[in-house]
C-alpha positions as CSV (number, residue, x, y, z in Angstrom):
1,M,-1.5,-12.7,38.5
2,P,-1.7,-9.6,36.2
3,Q,1.1,-8.8,33.8
4,E,2.6,-5.4,33.3
5,S,4.6,-3.9,30.4
6,A,8.1,-2.4,31.0
7,V,11.3,-1.4,29.4
8,V,14.7,-2.6,30.6
9,I,16.8,0.6,31.4
10,A,19.8,-1.0,33.1
11,T,21.3,-4.5,33.3
12,Y,23.3,-6.0,36.2
13,S,23.9,-9.6,35.2
14,R,20.7,-11.4,36.2
15,R,19.3,-8.2,37.8
16,M,17.5,-5.5,35.9
17,R,16.2,-2.0,36.4
18,L,12.9,-1.4,34.6
19,R,10.7,1.5,33.7
20,L,7.0,0.6,33.9
21,A,4.4,1.9,31.5
22,S,3.4,4.3,34.3
23,G,6.9,5.8,34.3
24,H,7.7,4.3,37.7
25,E,11.1,2.6,38.0
26,V,11.6,-0.7,39.8
27,D,14.2,-3.4,40.2
28,A,13.5,-6.9,38.8
29,R,14.9,-10.3,38.4
30,I,14.5,-12.9,35.6
31,K,12.3,-16.0,35.6
32,G,14.4,-19.0,34.8
33,K,17.8,-19.1,33.1
34,R,16.7,-19.0,29.4
35,L,15.5,-15.4,29.3
36,K,18.3,-12.9,28.5
37,P,16.8,-9.4,28.5
38,V,19.1,-6.5,27.5
39,C,18.9,-2.8,27.7
40,G,16.1,-1.5,25.5
41,D,14.0,-4.7,25.7
42,A,10.3,-4.5,26.1
43,V,9.3,-7.1,28.6
44,S,6.3,-8.5,30.5
45,V,6.6,-8.5,34.3
46,R,4.5,-9.5,37.3
47,P,4.7,-8.5,41.0
48,I,6.5,-10.8,43.4
49,P,4.3,-11.3,46.5
50,G,5.8,-9.7,49.5
51,E,8.6,-8.0,47.6
52,T,9.0,-4.6,45.8
53,E,10.8,-6.2,42.8
54,R,9.1,-7.5,39.7
55,L,9.7,-10.8,37.9
56,I,10.5,-10.6,34.2
57,T,8.4,-13.4,32.6
58,S,9.0,-12.8,28.8
59,I,10.7,-10.6,26.2
60,R,8.6,-9.1,23.5
61,D,9.6,-9.2,19.9
62,R,12.6,-7.0,19.1
63,D,12.7,-4.4,16.3
64,N,16.5,-4.9,16.1
65,E,19.5,-6.0,18.0
66,L,23.1,-4.7,18.4
67,T,25.2,-7.9,18.5
68,R,28.8,-9.2,18.7
69,P,30.2,-12.7,18.7
70,N,31.6,-14.0,22.0
71,L,34.6,-16.3,22.6
72,R,32.3,-19.4,22.5
73,G,31.3,-18.6,18.9
74,E,27.8,-17.6,20.1
75,T,26.1,-14.2,19.6
76,D,25.8,-11.7,22.4
77,V,23.0,-9.1,22.2
78,L,24.2,-5.8,23.6
79,A,21.0,-3.8,23.2
80,A,17.7,-4.0,21.6
81,N,15.1,-1.7,20.0
82,V,17.6,1.1,19.3
83,E,16.6,4.0,17.0
84,Q,20.1,5.5,16.4
85,L,23.7,4.4,16.8
86,V,26.3,7.0,17.9
87,V,29.9,5.8,17.4
88,V,32.5,7.9,19.2
89,A,36.2,8.3,18.2
90,A,38.6,10.8,19.8
91,A,41.9,12.5,19.7
92,T,43.1,10.1,22.4
93,P,43.2,7.1,22.3
94,D,44.2,7.1,18.6
95,P,41.0,6.6,16.5
96,D,40.5,3.2,15.0
97,W,38.4,3.8,11.9
98,Y,38.0,0.1,11.3
99,I,36.1,-0.2,14.6
100,V,34.0,2.8,13.5
101,D,33.2,1.1,10.2
102,R,32.1,-2.0,12.0
103,Y,29.7,-0.2,14.1
104,L,28.4,1.6,11.1
105,C,28.0,-1.8,9.4
106,A,26.0,-2.9,12.4
107,A,23.7,0.2,12.1
108,E,23.1,-0.5,8.5
109,N,22.0,-4.1,9.3
110,M,19.8,-2.9,12.1
111,N,18.3,-0.4,9.6
112,I,18.9,2.6,11.8
113,P,20.7,5.9,11.2
114,A,24.2,6.4,12.6
115,V,26.2,9.4,13.8
116,V,30.0,9.6,13.9
117,V,31.3,11.8,16.8
118,Y,34.9,12.9,17.1
119,N,35.4,13.9,20.8
120,K,38.2,15.8,22.6
121,S,38.5,18.4,19.8
122,D,39.8,20.8,22.5
123,L,43.1,18.8,22.2
124,H,43.6,20.1,18.7
125,R,44.2,16.7,17.2
126,T,42.0,17.0,14.1
127,D,44.7,16.2,11.6
128,D,44.4,15.5,7.9
129,E,43.6,11.8,8.6
130,V,40.8,12.7,10.9
131,E,39.4,15.3,8.6
132,K,39.5,12.9,5.6
133,A,37.8,10.2,7.6
134,L,35.0,12.5,8.8
135,A,34.5,13.9,5.3
136,E,34.2,10.4,3.8
137,Y,31.5,9.5,6.4
138,E,29.6,12.7,5.5
139,R,30.0,11.9,1.8
140,L,28.4,8.5,2.5
141,G,25.4,10.2,4.2
142,Y,26.4,9.8,7.9
143,A,26.2,12.8,10.2
144,A,29.7,13.6,11.5
145,V,30.3,16.1,14.3
146,C,33.4,17.2,16.2
147,V,32.7,17.9,19.9
148,S,34.5,18.5,23.1
149,A,32.8,16.9,26.1
150,K,35.1,19.0,28.3
151,T,34.1,22.4,26.9
152,G,30.8,21.7,25.4
153,D,31.8,22.7,21.8
154,N,29.2,21.7,19.2
155,F,27.0,19.9,21.7
156,A,23.9,21.8,20.4
157,E,24.4,20.1,17.1
158,L,24.8,16.7,18.8
159,E,21.7,17.3,20.9
160,A,19.7,18.1,17.8
161,L,20.8,14.8,16.2
162,L,19.7,12.8,19.3
163,A,16.4,14.6,20.0
164,D,13.5,12.2,20.6
165,K,15.4,9.1,19.7
166,I,16.6,6.1,21.7
167,A,20.3,6.1,20.8
168,I,23.2,3.9,21.9
169,V,26.6,5.4,22.4
170,V,29.5,3.0,21.4
171,G,33.2,3.1,20.7
172,Q,36.6,2.4,22.0
173,S,37.4,2.5,25.7
174,G,38.6,5.9,26.8
175,V,37.1,8.0,24.0
176,G,34.8,9.8,26.5
177,K,31.4,8.2,25.9
178,S,30.3,8.5,29.6
179,T,31.6,12.1,29.7
180,I,29.6,12.9,26.6
181,I,26.5,11.3,28.2
182,N,27.1,13.2,31.5
183,R,27.0,16.5,29.5
184,L,24.0,15.4,27.4
185,T,22.0,14.4,30.5
186,G,23.1,17.4,32.6
187,A,24.4,15.2,35.5
188,R,27.5,13.3,36.4
189,R,25.5,10.0,36.5
190,Q,28.1,7.9,34.8
191,K,31.5,6.9,36.3
192,T,34.4,8.2,34.2
193,A,38.1,7.5,34.2
194,A,41.2,9.0,32.5
195,V,42.9,7.2,29.7
196,S,45.8,5.0,30.9
197,E,49.0,6.9,30.3
198,K,51.1,3.7,30.4
199,R,49.3,1.9,27.6
200,G,47.5,4.7,25.9
201,E,44.3,2.7,26.0
202,G,41.0,3.5,27.7
203,R,40.1,1.9,31.0
204,H,36.7,0.2,31.1
205,T,34.4,2.4,33.2
206,T,30.9,1.2,32.2
207,V,30.3,-2.3,33.6
208,N,26.6,-2.5,32.6
209,S,24.4,-0.9,29.9
210,V,22.3,1.9,31.2
211,M,19.5,3.9,29.5
212,L,19.4,7.6,30.6
213,S,16.7,10.1,29.6
214,L,17.7,13.3,27.8
215,P,16.3,16.6,29.0
216,G,14.9,17.4,25.5
217,G,13.3,14.0,24.9
218,G,14.6,10.7,23.9
219,A,17.3,8.7,25.7
220,V,20.8,7.4,25.4
221,I,22.2,4.0,26.2
222,D,25.7,4.0,27.7
223,S,27.5,0.7,26.8
224,P,30.8,-0.7,27.9
225,G,33.8,0.5,25.9
226,V,35.7,-2.0,23.7
227,R,39.2,-2.5,22.4
228,D,37.8,-4.3,19.4
229,Y,34.4,-4.9,17.9
230,A,32.7,-6.8,15.1
231,P,29.0,-7.3,14.6
232,A,27.8,-10.9,14.6
233,L,26.9,-11.2,11.0
234,Q,25.6,-14.3,9.4
235,S,26.6,-14.0,5.7
236,S,28.8,-12.0,3.3
237,M,25.5,-10.3,2.1
238,E,25.2,-8.7,5.5
239,V,28.8,-7.4,5.2
240,V,28.0,-5.9,1.9
241,R,24.8,-4.4,3.3
242,G,26.9,-2.7,5.9
243,F,29.0,-0.8,3.3
244,P,26.4,1.0,1.1
245,E,28.9,2.3,-1.4
246,I,30.2,-1.3,-2.0
247,G,26.6,-2.6,-2.3
248,A,25.8,0.1,-4.9
249,A,28.9,-0.5,-7.0
250,G,28.5,-4.3,-6.6
251,S,25.2,-4.2,-8.5
252,R,27.3,-3.6,-11.7
253,C,29.6,-6.6,-11.2
254,R,29.8,-9.3,-13.8
255,F,28.8,-12.0,-11.4
256,A,25.9,-11.8,-9.1
257,N,27.7,-13.6,-6.3
258,C,30.9,-11.5,-6.5
259,R,32.7,-11.1,-3.2
260,H,34.6,-8.1,-4.5
261,L,38.0,-9.6,-3.8
262,R,39.7,-11.3,-6.8
263,E,36.8,-11.9,-9.2
264,P,37.0,-10.7,-12.8
265,G,34.7,-7.9,-13.9
266,C,34.3,-6.6,-10.4
267,A,32.8,-3.1,-10.4
268,V,33.8,-2.5,-6.8
269,K,37.5,-3.0,-7.4
270,E,37.2,-0.7,-10.4
271,A,35.6,1.9,-8.2
272,V,38.4,1.6,-5.7
273,A,41.0,2.0,-8.5
274,D,39.2,5.1,-9.7
275,A,39.0,6.5,-6.1
276,A,35.2,6.4,-6.3
277,I,35.3,4.1,-3.2
278,D,37.7,5.0,-0.4
279,T,40.7,2.6,-0.2
280,R,40.5,2.4,3.6
281,R,36.8,1.7,3.6
282,Y,37.4,-1.1,1.0
283,E,40.1,-2.6,3.3
284,S,37.7,-2.3,6.2
285,Y,35.1,-4.3,4.1
286,R,37.8,-7.0,3.3
287,R,38.7,-7.4,7.0
288,L,35.1,-7.7,8.2
289,L,34.3,-10.1,5.4
290,A,37.2,-12.3,6.5
291,I,36.1,-12.2,10.1
292,T,32.5,-13.1,9.1
293,E,33.5,-16.0,6.8
294,K,35.9,-17.4,9.4
295,R,33.1,-17.3,12.0
296,G,30.7,-19.0,9.6
């Protein structure tokens, strides 16, 4: 039976939505229990006699993976073949810059560019801490933009950054990822919910990952919101790779295997003391290193 090429554009547990090479969209299920396609995967499929669904028979080699460890100590793949990562923080819930840093670390290890978006700017919560954080990301070479999904402020800038790329939108629950995607795609296609007033935390509104086409070309993947995140890294070298400023300074350390914690002659610690490396970013590095080494 002939095989077709397709891209996974939505995941529903063991059910998938695919876009065929022809552009036609179909539903599909997975052959066997070992295959675990994710949004963005390129797959091979074949027709199922007497049915409109396709059967996914294999997953093609991935260019990259967005990962996280699960509670069993295994690695979950959240999306594949992504060309850009967009991490969203917001005026409410309070931004967790450590989570932002961890997503940026994931992007560095995926070898893709990243954009930091600060949403809900209409609430006038861009205080000194926010401005300092965004300025630091820009200094490191990341695009950083303040937007309001409610009013559309600065969306032209965001649209230009996303043009003709496959991007995944990530961040804490409640920061407005789905609302941002609704405005980018020009339709209320994603379910949204208000932030919980009782706990000040976002409610989870995106159960499955979905890839949506952008009017000007490219696409965005909406992913479930999180209350915490860390990439599933395999070594301390990958943590260093995720913080470019630490990797650059570390090349001047006395010891080649310096972990930049308590070692003598550490150029990273000297750079932190001299304010050449941001103190919070260094603390973010330390925290992620501890998580990675504990997992290993």
